[in-house]
C-alpha positions as CSV (number, residue, x, y, z in Angstrom):
1,M,-12.0,-3.8,9.6
2,N,-8.7,-5.4,8.6
3,K,-5.8,-3.2,9.5
4,V,-2.4,-3.0,7.8
5,I,0.3,-3.8,10.1
6,A,3.2,-3.9,7.6
7,V,3.9,-2.3,4.1
8,K,7.0,-2.5,1.6
9,A,6.9,-0.6,-1.7
10,N,7.8,-2.1,-4.9
11,D,9.6,-0.3,-7.7
12,D,6.5,-1.3,-10.0
13,F,4.3,1.0,-7.8
14,S,2.7,-1.8,-6.2
15,L,2.5,-2.4,-2.2
16,D,3.0,-5.6,-0.4
17,L,0.9,-5.4,2.7
18,K,0.4,-7.4,5.8
19,F,-2.7,-7.4,7.6
20,V,-3.9,-8.1,11.3
21,D,-5.5,-11.3,10.3
22,G,-2.1,-12.6,9.0
23,S,-3.0,-12.3,5.3
24,V,-0.5,-10.8,2.8
25,K,-1.6,-9.0,-0.3
26,R,-0.1,-7.0,-3.4
27,F,-2.0,-3.8,-4.1
28,D,-1.3,-2.2,-7.3
29,V,-1.4,1.6,-7.0
30,K,-0.6,2.3,-10.6
31,P,-4.5,3.2,-11.6
32,Y,-4.3,5.9,-8.8
33,L,-1.3,7.7,-10.0
34,D,-3.2,10.2,-12.3
35,R,-5.6,11.2,-9.8
36,G,-5.4,14.3,-7.8
37,V,-3.3,14.1,-4.7
38,F,-1.9,10.7,-5.8
39,R,0.1,12.2,-8.7
40,E,2.8,12.9,-6.5
41,L,3.3,9.2,-6.1
42,K,4.8,8.9,-9.5
43,D,8.0,9.8,-8.2
44,L,9.3,6.5,-7.1
45,H,11.5,8.0,-4.4
46,Y,8.6,9.6,-2.7
47,F,6.4,6.4,-3.5
48,N,9.0,4.5,-1.3
49,K,8.4,6.7,1.7
50,V,5.1,4.9,2.6
51,S,4.6,3.8,5.9
52,V,1.8,2.4,8.2
53,A,-0.3,4.8,10.0
54,F,-3.7,4.5,11.7
55,G,-4.2,0.9,10.3
56,T,-3.5,1.8,6.7
57,V,-0.7,3.2,4.5
58,Q,0.3,6.7,4.4
59,W,2.8,8.9,2.6
60,P,4.5,12.0,4.1
61,N,2.2,14.5,2.5
62,E,-0.8,12.3,4.0
63,Q,-2.0,10.7,0.9
64,D,-3.5,7.4,2.1
65,I,-5.6,4.6,0.9
66,S,-8.4,3.1,2.9
67,P,-7.5,-0.3,4.5
68,E,-10.9,-1.7,3.1
69,T,-9.6,-1.0,-0.5
70,L,-6.3,-2.4,0.2
71,Y,-7.7,-5.7,1.5
72,L,-10.5,-6.1,-1.0
73,D,-8.6,-5.0,-4.0
74,G,-5.4,-6.5,-3.0
75,L,-4.1,-10.0,-4.6
76,P,-3.1,-12.6,-2.3
77,L,0.6,-13.5,-1.7
78,C,2.3,-16.1,0.3
79,E,3.7,-15.0,3.6
80,S,7.3,-16.0,2.6
81,S,7.0,-13.5,-0.2
82,F,6.6,-10.6,2.0
83,G,9.7,-8.4,2.5
């Protein structure tokens, strides 16, 4: 499993992610914002409170997305575009 080691939230509800293998990807969270527990992420102030926890991303009320989903569905970025 490729674990997340760094995350940066963007104002367009995407996440820039760095993985343990050194890859950097952008994951679009918008498709999740109307689903169950993820509705709270529509508040950009809350969305920006994302952090790395247990090898993936997590928000204060424990919403999370599996690291496999983040890795497989994330779009590659160049290392210099992270953070």
